[in-house]
N, CA, C, O and the ligand as a Tripos MOL2 file, in Angstrom:
@<TRIPOS>MOLECULE
protein
  301   299    76     0     0
PROTEIN
NO_CHARGES

@<TRIPOS>ATOM
      1 N           5.6040   14.5400   29.2760 N.3       1 MET1
      2 CA          4.7720   15.1700   28.2390 C.3       1 MET1
      3 C           3.5400   14.3220   27.9890 C.2       1 MET1
      4 O           3.6150   13.0970   27.8980 O.2       1 MET1
      5 N           2.4370   14.9800   27.8830 N.am      2 ASP2
      6 CA          1.1860   14.2640   27.6630 C.3       2 ASP2
      7 C           1.0820   13.8210   26.2090 C.2       2 ASP2
      8 O           1.0570   14.6490   25.2980 O.2       2 ASP2
      9 N           1.0190   12.5010   25.9980 N.am      3 THR3
     10 CA          0.9720   11.9950   24.6240 C.3       3 THR3
     11 C          -0.3780   11.3690   24.2900 C.2       3 THR3
     12 O          -0.5100   10.6320   23.3120 O.2       3 THR3
     13 N          -1.3690   11.6700   25.1100 N.am      4 VAL4
     14 CA         -2.6980   11.1190   24.8340 C.3       4 VAL4
     15 C          -3.2140   11.6270   23.4980 C.2       4 VAL4
     16 O          -3.1890   12.8260   23.2210 O.2       4 VAL4
     17 N          -3.6810   10.6970   22.6780 N.am      5 SER5
     18 CA         -4.3100   11.1090   21.4260 C.3       5 SER5
     19 C          -5.5140   10.2140   21.1610 C.2       5 SER5
     20 O          -5.5830    9.0840   21.6440 O.2       5 SER5
     21 N          -6.4200   10.7150   20.4180 N.am      6 THR6
     22 CA         -7.6140    9.9440   20.0920 C.3       6 THR6
     23 C          -7.6220    9.6300   18.6010 C.2       6 THR6
     24 O          -7.6470   10.5430   17.7770 O.2       6 THR6
     25 N          -7.6020    8.3470   18.2480 N.am      7 PRO7
     26 CA         -7.6680    8.0110   16.8160 C.3       7 PRO7
     27 C          -8.9270    8.5810   16.1770 C.2       7 PRO7
     28 O         -10.0050    8.5650   16.7720 O.2       7 PRO7
     29 N          -8.7740    9.0750   14.9790 N.am      8 CYS8
     30 CA         -9.8940    9.6320   14.2530 C.3       8 CYS8
     31 C         -10.9750    8.5530   14.0460 C.2       8 CYS8
     32 O         -10.6740    7.4230   13.6610 O.2       8 CYS8
     33 N         -12.2000    8.9170   14.3030 N.am      9 GLU9
     34 CA        -13.2760    7.9310   14.1620 C.3       9 GLU9
     35 C         -13.4400    7.4600   12.7130 C.2       9 GLU9
     36 O         -13.7820    6.3050   12.4580 O.2       9 GLU9
     37 N         -13.1930    8.3650   11.7800 N.am     10 GLU10
     38 CA        -13.4430    8.0170   10.3830 C.3      10 GLU10
     39 C         -12.3960    7.0590    9.8270 C.2      10 GLU10
     40 O         -12.7260    6.1220    9.1010 O.2      10 GLU10
     41 N         -11.1210    7.3000   10.1720 N.am     11 CYS11
     42 CA        -10.0730    6.5090    9.5390 C.3      11 CYS11
     43 C          -9.3460    5.6070   10.5180 C.2      11 CYS11
     44 O          -8.4870    4.8230   10.1130 O.2      11 CYS11
     45 N          -9.6750    5.7030   11.7990 N.am     12 GLY12
     46 CA         -9.0290    4.8470   12.7860 C.3      12 GLY12
     47 C          -7.5430    5.1290   12.9060 C.2      12 GLY12
     48 O          -6.7840    4.2640   13.3430 O.2      12 GLY12
     49 N          -7.1220    6.3100   12.5280 N.am     13 GLY13
     50 CA         -5.7170    6.6790   12.6600 C.3      13 GLY13
     51 C          -4.8920    6.3990   11.4240 C.2      13 GLY13
     52 O          -3.6970    6.6920   11.4080 O.2      13 GLY13
     53 N          -5.4940    5.8390   10.3850 N.am     14 THR14
     54 CA         -4.7310    5.5480    9.1700 C.3      14 THR14
     55 C          -4.5020    6.7930    8.3310 C.2      14 THR14
     56 O          -3.6110    6.8260    7.4830 O.2      14 THR14
     57 N          -5.3040    7.8060    8.5710 N.am     15 ARG15
     58 CA         -5.2520    9.0730    7.8430 C.3      15 ARG15
     59 C          -5.6150    8.9050    6.3650 C.2      15 ARG15
     60 O          -5.3060    9.7680    5.5440 O.2      15 ARG15
     61 N          -6.2580    7.8150    6.0390 N.am     16 PHE16
     62 CA         -6.8620    7.7040    4.7170 C.3      16 PHE16
     63 C          -8.3440    7.9790    4.8620 C.2      16 PHE16
     64 O          -8.9340    7.6780    5.8990 O.2      16 PHE16
     65 N          -8.9460    8.5440    3.8400 N.am     17 GLN17
     66 CA        -10.3780    8.7740    3.8800 C.3      17 GLN17
     67 C         -11.1110    7.4410    3.8570 C.2      17 GLN17
     68 O         -10.6310    6.4630    3.2840 O.2      17 GLN17
     69 N         -12.2790    7.4170    4.4880 N.am     18 ALA18
     70 CA        -13.0640    6.1880    4.5390 C.3      18 ALA18
     71 C         -13.3320    5.6600    3.1300 C.2      18 ALA18
     72 O         -13.3340    4.4490    2.9090 O.2      18 ALA18
     73 N         -13.5560    6.5570    2.1920 N.am     19 ALA19
     74 CA        -13.8360    6.1350    0.8210 C.3      19 ALA19
     75 C         -12.6300    5.4310    0.2060 C.2      19 ALA19
     76 O         -12.7830    4.5260   -0.6140 O.2      19 ALA19
     77 N         -11.4400    5.8480    0.6040 N.am     20 VAL20
     78 CA        -10.2280    5.2030    0.0950 C.3      20 VAL20
     79 C         -10.0780    3.8190    0.7050 C.2      20 VAL20
     80 O          -9.7160    2.8590    0.0240 O.2      20 VAL20
     81 N         -10.3620    3.7320    2.0010 N.am     21 LEU21
     82 CA        -10.1800    2.4620    2.6980 C.3      21 LEU21
     83 C         -11.1970    1.4130    2.2660 C.2      21 LEU21
     84 O         -11.0160    0.2260    2.5360 O.2      21 LEU21
     85 N         -12.2550    1.8400    1.6040 N.am     22 GLU22
     86 CA        -13.2350    0.8740    1.1030 C.3      22 GLU22
     87 C         -12.6510    0.0160    0.0040 C.2      22 GLU22
     88 O         -13.1070   -1.1050   -0.2210 O.2      22 GLU22
     89 N         -11.6460    0.5310   -0.6840 N.am     23 HIS23
     90 CA        -11.0300   -0.2170   -1.7830 C.3      23 HIS23
     91 C         -10.0160   -1.1870   -1.2110 C.2      23 HIS23
     92 O          -9.1540   -0.8090   -0.4180 O.2      23 HIS23
     93 N         -10.1250   -2.4270   -1.6170 N.am     24 THR24
     94 CA         -9.1880   -3.4180   -1.1260 C.3      24 THR24
     95 C          -8.4970   -4.0990   -2.2990 C.2      24 THR24
     96 O          -9.0140   -4.1520   -3.4150 O.2      24 THR24
     97 N          -7.3230   -4.6110   -2.0090 N.am     25 LEU25
     98 CA         -6.5510   -5.3530   -2.9940 C.3      25 LEU25
     99 C          -6.2780   -6.6990   -2.3470 C.2      25 LEU25
    100 O          -5.6760   -6.7630   -1.2750 O.2      25 LEU25
    101 N          -6.7130   -7.7670   -2.9840 N.am     26 GLY26
    102 CA         -6.7250   -9.0110   -2.2510 C.3      26 GLY26
    103 C          -7.7290   -8.8350   -1.1200 C.2      26 GLY26
    104 O          -8.8900   -8.5000   -1.3550 O.2      26 GLY26
    105 N          -7.2850   -9.0580    0.0800 N.am     27 ASP27
    106 CA         -8.1870   -8.8380    1.2100 C.3      27 ASP27
    107 C          -7.6830   -7.7260    2.1110 C.2      27 ASP27
    108 O          -8.0830   -7.6330    3.2710 O.2      27 ASP27
    109 N          -6.8080   -6.8850    1.5840 N.am     28 LEU28
    110 CA         -6.2300   -5.8170    2.3900 C.3      28 LEU28
    111 C          -6.6130   -4.4590    1.8350 C.2      28 LEU28
    112 O          -6.6810   -4.2690    0.6200 O.2      28 LEU28
    113 N          -6.8620   -3.5130    2.7370 N.am     29 ASN29
    114 CA         -7.0440   -2.1580    2.2520 C.3      29 ASN29
    115 C          -5.6810   -1.4830    2.1360 C.2      29 ASN29
    116 O          -4.6590   -2.0470    2.5260 O.2      29 ASN29
    117 N          -5.6840   -0.2750    1.5980 N.am     30 ILE30
    118 CA         -4.3910    0.3500    1.2820 C.3      30 ILE30
    119 C          -3.5530    0.5960    2.5280 C.2      30 ILE30
    120 O          -2.3270    0.4960    2.4860 O.2      30 ILE30
    121 N          -4.2090    0.9150    3.6330 N.am     31 ALA31
    122 CA         -3.4560    1.1450    4.8690 C.3      31 ALA31
    123 C          -2.7680   -0.1410    5.3040 C.2      31 ALA31
    124 O          -1.6310   -0.1200    5.7770 O.2      31 ALA31
    125 N          -3.4700   -1.2660    5.1380 N.am     32 GLN32
    126 CA         -2.8900   -2.5530    5.5240 C.3      32 GLN32
    127 C          -1.7710   -2.9470    4.5740 C.2      32 GLN32
    128 O          -0.7560   -3.5010    4.9950 O.2      32 GLN32
    129 N          -1.9610   -2.6580    3.2800 N.am     33 VAL33
    130 CA         -0.9150   -2.9790    2.3070 C.3      33 VAL33
    131 C           0.3510   -2.1940    2.6160 C.2      33 VAL33
    132 O           1.4550   -2.7370    2.5860 O.2      33 VAL33
    133 N           0.1780   -0.9090    2.9150 N.am     34 LEU34
    134 CA          1.3440   -0.0770    3.1870 C.3      34 LEU34
    135 C           2.0030   -0.4500    4.5090 C.2      34 LEU34
    136 O           3.1500   -0.0800    4.7630 O.2      34 LEU34
    137 N           1.2960   -1.1630    5.3260 N.am     35 ASP35
    138 CA          1.8130   -1.5960    6.6170 C.3      35 ASP35
    139 C           2.5840   -2.9060    6.5120 C.2      35 ASP35
    140 O           3.2560   -3.3070    7.4630 O.2      35 ASP35
    141 N           2.4930   -3.5730    5.3730 N.am     36 LEU36
    142 CA          3.1650   -4.8540    5.2150 C.3      36 LEU36
    143 C           4.6730   -4.6780    5.2670 C.2      36 LEU36
    144 O           5.2090   -3.7140    4.7190 O.2      36 LEU36
    145 N           5.3620   -5.6110    5.9270 N.am     37 PRO37
    146 CA          6.8210   -5.6250    5.7950 C.3      37 PRO37
    147 C           7.1710   -5.8180    4.3180 C.2      37 PRO37
    148 O           6.3970   -6.4050    3.5620 O.2      37 PRO37
    149 N           8.3250   -5.3280    3.9200 N.am     38 VAL38
    150 CA          8.6850   -5.3580    2.5010 C.3      38 VAL38
    151 C           8.6010   -6.7660    1.9190 C.2      38 VAL38
    152 O           8.0630   -6.9540    0.8280 O.2      38 VAL38
    153 N           9.1260   -7.7480    2.6340 N.am     39 ALA39
    154 CA          9.1200   -9.1240    2.1240 C.3      39 ALA39
    155 C           7.6910   -9.6200    1.9180 C.2      39 ALA39
    156 O           7.3900  -10.2670    0.9160 O.2      39 ALA39
    157 N           6.8310   -9.3170    2.8550 N.am     40 LYS40
    158 CA          5.4420   -9.7520    2.7180 C.3      40 LYS40
    159 C           4.7410   -8.9950    1.6150 C.2      40 LYS40
    160 O           3.9280   -9.5610    0.8840 O.2      40 LYS40
    161 N           5.0540   -7.7150    1.4920 N.am     41 ALA41
    162 CA          4.4440   -6.9170    0.4300 C.3      41 ALA41
    163 C           4.8530   -7.4620   -0.9350 C.2      41 ALA41
    164 O           4.0390   -7.5340   -1.8560 O.2      41 ALA41
    165 N           6.1160   -7.8430   -1.0500 N.am     42 HIS42
    166 CA          6.6030   -8.3850   -2.3130 C.3      42 HIS42
    167 C           5.8770   -9.6830   -2.6460 C.2      42 HIS42
    168 O           5.4480   -9.8870   -3.7820 O.2      42 HIS42
    169 N           5.7420  -10.5540   -1.6610 N.am     43 ALA43
    170 CA          5.0300  -11.8060   -1.8760 C.3      43 ALA43
    171 C           3.5680  -11.5390   -2.1960 C.2      43 ALA43
    172 O           2.9710  -12.2060   -3.0410 O.2      43 ALA43
    173 N           3.0130  -10.5750   -1.5240 N.am     44 PHE44
    174 CA          1.6060  -10.2280   -1.7300 C.3      44 PHE44
    175 C           1.3720   -9.8070   -3.1750 C.2      44 PHE44
    176 O           0.4080  -10.2370   -3.8080 O.2      44 PHE44
    177 N           2.2570   -8.9690   -3.6870 N.am     45 PHE45
    178 CA          2.0680   -8.4790   -5.0500 C.3      45 PHE45
    179 C           2.5150   -9.4870   -6.0970 C.2      45 PHE45
    180 O           1.9340   -9.5550   -7.1800 O.2      45 PHE45
    181 N           3.5430  -10.2690   -5.7840 N.am     46 ALA46
    182 CA          4.0800  -11.1880   -6.7810 C.3      46 ALA46
    183 C           3.2280  -12.4470   -6.9170 C.2      46 ALA46
    184 O           2.8580  -12.8270   -8.0280 O.2      46 ALA46
    185 N           2.9200  -13.0870   -5.8110 N.am     47 ASP47
    186 CA          2.2430  -14.3810   -5.8530 C.3      47 ASP47
    187 C           0.9900  -14.4270   -4.9840 C.2      47 ASP47
    188 O           0.2170  -15.3840   -5.0380 O.2      47 ASP47
    189 N           0.8020  -13.3970   -4.1970 N.am     48 GLY48
    190 CA         -0.2610  -13.4170   -3.2060 C.3      48 GLY48
    191 C          -1.5990  -12.9960   -3.7650 C.2      48 GLY48
    192 O          -1.7990  -12.9760   -4.9800 O.2      48 GLY48
    193 N          -2.4990  -12.6650   -2.8910 N.am     49 PRO49
    194 CA         -3.8790  -12.3760   -3.2580 C.3      49 PRO49
    195 C          -4.0380  -11.1990   -4.2060 C.2      49 PRO49
    196 O          -5.0610  -11.0970   -4.8840 O.2      49 PRO49
    197 N          -3.0800  -10.3310   -4.2700 N.am     50 ALA50
    198 CA         -3.2200   -9.1880   -5.1770 C.3      50 ALA50
    199 C          -3.1680   -9.6660   -6.6320 C.2      50 ALA50
    200 O          -3.8830   -9.1490   -7.4900 O.2      50 ALA50
    201 N          -2.3200  -10.6510   -6.8960 N.am     51 ARG51
    202 CA         -2.1900  -11.2320   -8.2340 C.3      51 ARG51
    203 C          -2.0310  -10.1730   -9.3150 C.2      51 ARG51
    204 O          -2.7140  -10.1890  -10.3390 O.2      51 ARG51
    205 N          -1.1210   -9.2640   -9.0570 N.am     52 THR52
    206 CA         -0.8000   -8.2680  -10.0620 C.3      52 THR52
    207 C           0.6550   -8.4490  -10.4500 C.2      52 THR52
    208 O           1.4670   -8.8510   -9.6170 O.2      52 THR52
    209 N           0.9970   -8.1650  -11.6800 N.am     53 PRO53
    210 CA          2.4080   -8.2560  -12.0570 C.3      53 PRO53
    211 C           3.2090   -7.2200  -11.2750 C.2      53 PRO53
    212 O           2.7010   -6.1400  -10.9750 O.2      53 PRO53
    213 N           4.4480   -7.5400  -10.9480 N.am     54 PRO54
    214 CA          5.2740   -6.5570  -10.2550 C.3      54 PRO54
    215 C           5.3650   -5.2980  -11.1000 C.2      54 PRO54
    216 O           5.6340   -5.3830  -12.2980 O.2      54 PRO54
    217 N           5.1510   -4.1470  -10.5100 N.am     55 PRO55
    218 CA          5.1300   -2.9170  -11.2800 C.3      55 PRO55
    219 C           6.5160   -2.5080  -11.7440 C.2      55 PRO55
    220 O           7.4780   -2.5890  -10.9800 O.2      55 PRO55
    221 N           6.6210   -2.0840  -12.9540 N.am     56 ARG56
    222 CA          7.8360   -1.5000  -13.5040 C.3      56 ARG56
    223 C           9.0680   -2.2650  -13.0700 C.2      56 ARG56
    224 O           9.9710   -1.7280  -12.4270 O.2      56 ARG56
    225 N           9.0800   -3.5430  -13.4430 N.am     57 ARG57
    226 CA         10.1260   -4.4570  -13.0000 C.3      57 ARG57
    227 C          11.5240   -3.9310  -13.2880 C.2      57 ARG57
    228 O          12.4360   -4.1310  -12.4850 O.2      57 ARG57
    229 N          11.7030   -3.2690  -14.4090 N.am     58 SER58
    230 CA         13.0470   -2.8740  -14.8050 C.3      58 SER58
    231 C          13.3930   -1.4410  -14.4120 C.2      58 SER58
    232 O          14.4840   -0.9570  -14.7110 O.2      58 SER58
    233 N          12.4760   -0.7750  -13.7510 N.am     59 SER59
    234 CA         12.7560    0.6130  -13.4120 C.3      59 SER59
    235 C          13.6310    0.7000  -12.1740 C.2      59 SER59
    236 O          13.9880   -0.3100  -11.5680 O.2      59 SER59
    237 N          13.9640    1.9180  -11.8180 N.am     60 ARG60
    238 CA         14.7960    2.1040  -10.6330 C.3      60 ARG60
    239 C          13.9800    2.1580   -9.3610 C.2      60 ARG60
    240 O          14.5070    2.4530   -8.2880 O.2      60 ARG60
    241 N          12.6900    1.8720   -9.4790 N.am     61 ALA61
    242 CA         11.8490    1.8920   -8.2880 C.3      61 ALA61
    243 C          12.3580    0.8840   -7.2670 C.2      61 ALA61
    244 O          12.6090   -0.2740   -7.6010 O.2      61 ALA61
    245 N          12.5030    1.3110   -6.0710 N.am     62 SER62
    246 CA         12.9830    0.4200   -5.0240 C.3      62 SER62
    247 C          11.8040   -0.2000   -4.2950 C.2      62 SER62
    248 O          10.6640    0.2440   -4.4340 O.2      62 SER62
    249 N          12.0960   -1.2290   -3.5180 N.am     63 ARG63
    250 CA         11.0350   -1.8990   -2.7790 C.3      63 ARG63
    251 C          10.7300   -1.1380   -1.4990 C.2      63 ARG63
    252 O          11.0560   -1.5800   -0.3970 O.2      63 ARG63
    253 N          10.1170   -0.0200   -1.6670 N.am     64 THR64
    254 CA          9.7580    0.7940   -0.5120 C.3      64 THR64
    255 C           8.2540    0.9290   -0.4660 C.2      64 THR64
    256 O           7.5510    0.5240   -1.3910 O.2      64 THR64
    257 N           7.7720    1.4960    0.6120 N.am     65 SER65
    258 CA          6.3420    1.7360    0.6740 C.3      65 SER65
    259 C           5.9320    2.6950   -0.4320 C.2      65 SER65
    260 O           4.7820    2.6870   -0.8720 O.2      65 SER65
    261 N           6.8670    3.5180   -0.8810 N.am     66 GLY66
    262 CA          6.5640    4.4220   -1.9860 C.3      66 GLY66
    263 C           6.2430    3.6700   -3.2550 C.2      66 GLY66
    264 O           5.3100    4.0330   -3.9720 O.2      66 GLY66
    265 N           7.0100    2.6110   -3.5500 N.am     67 SER67
    266 CA          6.7270    1.8540   -4.7620 C.3      67 SER67
    267 C           5.4590    1.0260   -4.5970 C.2      67 SER67
    268 O           4.7510    0.7710   -5.5710 O.2      67 SER67
    269 N           5.1710    0.6070   -3.3700 N.am     68 VAL68
    270 CA          3.9100   -0.0840   -3.1330 C.3      68 VAL68
    271 C           2.7580    0.8600   -3.4340 C.2      68 VAL68
    272 O           1.7640    0.4710   -4.0470 O.2      68 VAL68
    273 N           2.9010    2.0870   -3.0040 N.am     69 MET69
    274 CA          1.8700    3.0900   -3.2800 C.3      69 MET69
    275 C           1.7110    3.2830   -4.7790 C.2      69 MET69
    276 O           0.5870    3.3810   -5.2730 O.2      69 MET69
    277 N           2.8160    3.3400   -5.5100 N.am     70 SER70
    278 CA          2.7510    3.5110   -6.9550 C.3      70 SER70
    279 C           2.0140    2.3440   -7.5980 C.2      70 SER70
    280 O           1.2240    2.5410   -8.5210 O.2      70 SER70
    281 N           2.2660    1.1480   -7.1230 N.am     71 ALA71
    282 CA          1.6110   -0.0240   -7.6690 C.3      71 ALA71
    283 C           0.1120    0.0800   -7.4580 C.2      71 ALA71
    284 O          -0.6770   -0.2690   -8.3370 O.2      71 ALA71
    285 N          -0.2640    0.5540   -6.3080 N.am     72 TRP72
    286 CA         -1.6760    0.6870   -5.9980 C.3      72 TRP72
    287 C          -2.3350    1.7050   -6.9140 C.2      72 TRP72
    288 O          -3.3810    1.4410   -7.5060 O.2      72 TRP72
    289 N          -1.7170    2.8600   -7.0220 N.am     73 VAL73
    290 CA         -2.3000    3.9660   -7.7620 C.3      73 VAL73
    291 C          -2.4130    3.6430   -9.2420 C.2      73 VAL73
    292 O          -3.3420    4.1060   -9.9050 O.2      73 VAL73
    293 N          -1.4740    2.8510   -9.7760 N.am     74 SER74
    294 CA         -1.4600    2.6080  -11.2070 C.3      74 SER74
    295 C          -2.4900    1.5680  -11.6510 C.2      74 SER74
    296 O          -2.6630    1.3410  -12.8490 O.2      74 SER74
    297 N          -3.1760    0.9320  -10.6890 N.am     75 ARG75
    298 CA         -4.1380   -0.0770  -11.0970 C.3      75 ARG75
    299 C          -5.2980    0.5370  -11.8370 C.2      75 ARG75
    300 O          -6.2100   -0.1760  -12.2570 O.2      75 ARG75
    301 ZN         -9.0460   10.4350   10.1700 Zn       76 ZN76
@<TRIPOS>BOND
     1     1     2 1
     2     2     3 1
     3     3     4 2
     4     3     5 am
     5     5     6 1
     6     6     7 1
     7     7     8 2
     8     7     9 am
     9     9    10 1
    10    10    11 1
    11    11    12 2
    12    11    13 am
    13    13    14 1
    14    14    15 1
    15    15    16 2
    16    15    17 am
    17    17    18 1
    18    18    19 1
    19    19    20 2
    20    19    21 am
    21    21    22 1
    22    22    23 1
    23    23    24 2
    24    23    25 am
    25    25    26 1
    26    26    27 1
    27    27    28 2
    28    27    29 am
    29    29    30 1
    30    30    31 1
    31    31    32 2
    32    31    33 am
    33    33    34 1
    34    34    35 1
    35    35    36 2
    36    35    37 am
    37    37    38 1
    38    38    39 1
    39    39    40 2
    40    39    41 am
    41    41    42 1
    42    42    43 1
    43    43    44 2
    44    43    45 am
    45    45    46 1
    46    46    47 1
    47    47    48 2
    48    47    49 am
    49    49    50 1
    50    50    51 1
    51    51    52 2
    52    51    53 am
    53    53    54 1
    54    54    55 1
    55    55    56 2
    56    55    57 am
    57    57    58 1
    58    58    59 1
    59    59    60 2
    60    59    61 am
    61    61    62 1
    62    62    63 1
    63    63    64 2
    64    63    65 am
    65    65    66 1
    66    66    67 1
    67    67    68 2
    68    67    69 am
    69    69    70 1
    70    70    71 1
    71    71    72 2
    72    71    73 am
    73    73    74 1
    74    74    75 1
    75    75    76 2
    76    75    77 am
    77    77    78 1
    78    78    79 1
    79    79    80 2
    80    79    81 am
    81    81    82 1
    82    82    83 1
    83    83    84 2
    84    83    85 am
    85    85    86 1
    86    86    87 1
    87    87    88 2
    88    87    89 am
    89    89    90 1
    90    90    91 1
    91    91    92 2
    92    91    93 am
    93    93    94 1
    94    94    95 1
    95    95    96 2
    96    95    97 am
    97    97    98 1
    98    98    99 1
    99    99   100 2
   100    99   101 am
   101   101   102 1
   102   102   103 1
   103   103   104 2
   104   103   105 am
   105   105   106 1
   106   106   107 1
   107   107   108 2
   108   107   109 am
   109   109   110 1
   110   110   111 1
   111   111   112 2
   112   111   113 am
   113   113   114 1
   114   114   115 1
   115   115   116 2
   116   115   117 am
   117   117   118 1
   118   118   119 1
   119   119   120 2
   120   119   121 am
   121   121   122 1
   122   122   123 1
   123   123   124 2
   124   123   125 am
   125   125   126 1
   126   126   127 1
   127   127   128 2
   128   127   129 am
   129   129   130 1
   130   130   131 1
   131   131   132 2
   132   131   133 am
   133   133   134 1
   134   134   135 1
   135   135   136 2
   136   135   137 am
   137   137   138 1
   138   138   139 1
   139   139   140 2
   140   139   141 am
   141   141   142 1
   142   142   143 1
   143   143   144 2
   144   143   145 am
   145   145   146 1
   146   146   147 1
   147   147   148 2
   148   147   149 am
   149   149   150 1
   150   150   151 1
   151   151   152 2
   152   151   153 am
   153   153   154 1
   154   154   155 1
   155   155   156 2
   156   155   157 am
   157   157   158 1
   158   158   159 1
   159   159   160 2
   160   159   161 am
   161   161   162 1
   162   162   163 1
   163   163   164 2
   164   163   165 am
   165   165   166 1
   166   166   167 1
   167   167   168 2
   168   167   169 am
   169   169   170 1
   170   170   171 1
   171   171   172 2
   172   171   173 am
   173   173   174 1
   174   174   175 1
   175   175   176 2
   176   175   177 am
   177   177   178 1
   178   178   179 1
   179   179   180 2
   180   179   181 am
   181   181   182 1
   182   182   183 1
   183   183   184 2
   184   183   185 am
   185   185   186 1
   186   186   187 1
   187   187   188 2
   188   187   189 am
   189   189   190 1
   190   190   191 1
   191   191   192 2
   192   191   193 am
   193   193   194 1
   194   194   195 1
   195   195   196 2
   196   195   197 am
   197   197   198 1
   198   198   199 1
   199   199   200 2
   200   199   201 am
   201   201   202 1
   202   202   203 1
   203   203   204 2
   204   203   205 am
   205   205   206 1
   206   206   207 1
   207   207   208 2
   208   207   209 am
   209   209   210 1
   210   210   211 1
   211   211   212 2
   212   211   213 am
   213   213   214 1
   214   214   215 1
   215   215   216 2
   216   215   217 am
   217   217   218 1
   218   218   219 1
   219   219   220 2
   220   219   221 am
   221   221   222 1
   222   222   223 1
   223   223   224 2
   224   223   225 am
   225   225   226 1
   226   226   227 1
   227   227   228 2
   228   227   229 am
   229   229   230 1
   230   230   231 1
   231   231   232 2
   232   231   233 am
   233   233   234 1
   234   234   235 1
   235   235   236 2
   236   235   237 am
   237   237   238 1
   238   238   239 1
   239   239   240 2
   240   239   241 am
   241   241   242 1
   242   242   243 1
   243   243   244 2
   244   243   245 am
   245   245   246 1
   246   246   247 1
   247   247   248 2
   248   247   249 am
   249   249   250 1
   250   250   251 1
   251   251   252 2
   252   251   253 am
   253   253   254 1
   254   254   255 1
   255   255   256 2
   256   255   257 am
   257   257   258 1
   258   258   259 1
   259   259   260 2
   260   259   261 am
   261   261   262 1
   262   262   263 1
   263   263   264 2
   264   263   265 am
   265   265   266 1
   266   266   267 1
   267   267   268 2
   268   267   269 am
   269   269   270 1
   270   270   271 1
   271   271   272 2
   272   271   273 am
   273   273   274 1
   274   274   275 1
   275   275   276 2
   276   275   277 am
   277   277   278 1
   278   278   279 1
   279   279   280 2
   280   279   281 am
   281   281   282 1
   282   282   283 1
   283   283   284 2
   284   283   285 am
   285   285   286 1
   286   286   287 1
   287   287   288 2
   288   287   289 am
   289   289   290 1
   290   290   291 1
   291   291   292 2
   292   291   293 am
   293   293   294 1
   294   294   295 1
   295   295   296 2
   296   295   297 am
   297   297   298 1
   298   298   299 1
   299   299   300 2
@<TRIPOS>SUBSTRUCTURE
     1 MET1         2 RESIDUE 1 A MET
     2 ASP2         6 RESIDUE 1 A ASP
     3 THR3        10 RESIDUE 1 A THR
     4 VAL4        14 RESIDUE 1 A VAL
     5 SER5        18 RESIDUE 1 A SER
     6 THR6        22 RESIDUE 1 A THR
     7 PRO7        26 RESIDUE 1 A PRO
     8 CYS8        30 RESIDUE 1 A CYS
     9 GLU9        34 RESIDUE 1 A GLU
    10 GLU10       38 RESIDUE 1 A GLU
    11 CYS11       42 RESIDUE 1 A CYS
    12 GLY12       46 RESIDUE 1 A GLY
    13 GLY13       50 RESIDUE 1 A GLY
    14 THR14       54 RESIDUE 1 A THR
    15 ARG15       58 RESIDUE 1 A ARG
    16 PHE16       62 RESIDUE 1 A PHE
    17 GLN17       66 RESIDUE 1 A GLN
    18 ALA18       70 RESIDUE 1 A ALA
    19 ALA19       74 RESIDUE 1 A ALA
    20 VAL20       78 RESIDUE 1 A VAL
    21 LEU21       82 RESIDUE 1 A LEU
    22 GLU22       86 RESIDUE 1 A GLU
    23 HIS23       90 RESIDUE 1 A HIS
    24 THR24       94 RESIDUE 1 A THR
    25 LEU25       98 RESIDUE 1 A LEU
    26 GLY26      102 RESIDUE 1 A GLY
    27 ASP27      106 RESIDUE 1 A ASP
    28 LEU28      110 RESIDUE 1 A LEU
    29 ASN29      114 RESIDUE 1 A ASN
    30 ILE30      118 RESIDUE 1 A ILE
    31 ALA31      122 RESIDUE 1 A ALA
    32 GLN32      126 RESIDUE 1 A GLN
    33 VAL33      130 RESIDUE 1 A VAL
    34 LEU34      134 RESIDUE 1 A LEU
    35 ASP35      138 RESIDUE 1 A ASP
    36 LEU36      142 RESIDUE 1 A LEU
    37 PRO37      146 RESIDUE 1 A PRO
    38 VAL38      150 RESIDUE 1 A VAL
    39 ALA39      154 RESIDUE 1 A ALA
    40 LYS40      158 RESIDUE 1 A LYS
    41 ALA41      162 RESIDUE 1 A ALA
    42 HIS42      166 RESIDUE 1 A HIS
    43 ALA43      170 RESIDUE 1 A ALA
    44 PHE44      174 RESIDUE 1 A PHE
    45 PHE45      178 RESIDUE 1 A PHE
    46 ALA46      182 RESIDUE 1 A ALA
    47 ASP47      186 RESIDUE 1 A ASP
    48 GLY48      190 RESIDUE 1 A GLY
    49 PRO49      194 RESIDUE 1 A PRO
    50 ALA50      198 RESIDUE 1 A ALA
    51 ARG51      202 RESIDUE 1 A ARG
    52 THR52      206 RESIDUE 1 A THR
    53 PRO53      210 RESIDUE 1 A PRO
    54 PRO54      214 RESIDUE 1 A PRO
    55 PRO55      218 RESIDUE 1 A PRO
    56 ARG56      222 RESIDUE 1 A ARG
    57 ARG57      226 RESIDUE 1 A ARG
    58 SER58      230 RESIDUE 1 A SER
    59 SER59      234 RESIDUE 1 A SER
    60 ARG60      238 RESIDUE 1 A ARG
    61 ALA61      242 RESIDUE 1 A ALA
    62 SER62      246 RESIDUE 1 A SER
    63 ARG63      250 RESIDUE 1 A ARG
    64 THR64      254 RESIDUE 1 A THR
    65 SER65      258 RESIDUE 1 A SER
    66 GLY66      262 RESIDUE 1 A GLY
    67 SER67      266 RESIDUE 1 A SER
    68 VAL68      270 RESIDUE 1 A VAL
    69 MET69      274 RESIDUE 1 A MET
    70 SER70      278 RESIDUE 1 A SER
    71 ALA71      282 RESIDUE 1 A ALA
    72 TRP72      286 RESIDUE 1 A TRP
    73 VAL73      290 RESIDUE 1 A VAL
    74 SER74      294 RESIDUE 1 A SER
    75 ARG75      298 RESIDUE 1 A ARG
    76 ZN76       301 GROUP 0 **** ****
């Protein structure tokens, strides 16, 4: 099966709009943040360049890319 694909010129395959990717947290854009392994993402948000308090520490939110997204959106 032919699996050739061409990454989108605007987003480079991240499927985020260029305007979204312009926003960075620490030195990472949202696509890069969502790409972080969970352990690195946790360090990034807890003590790393993002320097944001862990979001909703006591909630049932799990350490998934979904909760990383929530942290981003709530800023
Ligand atoms: Zn695109």
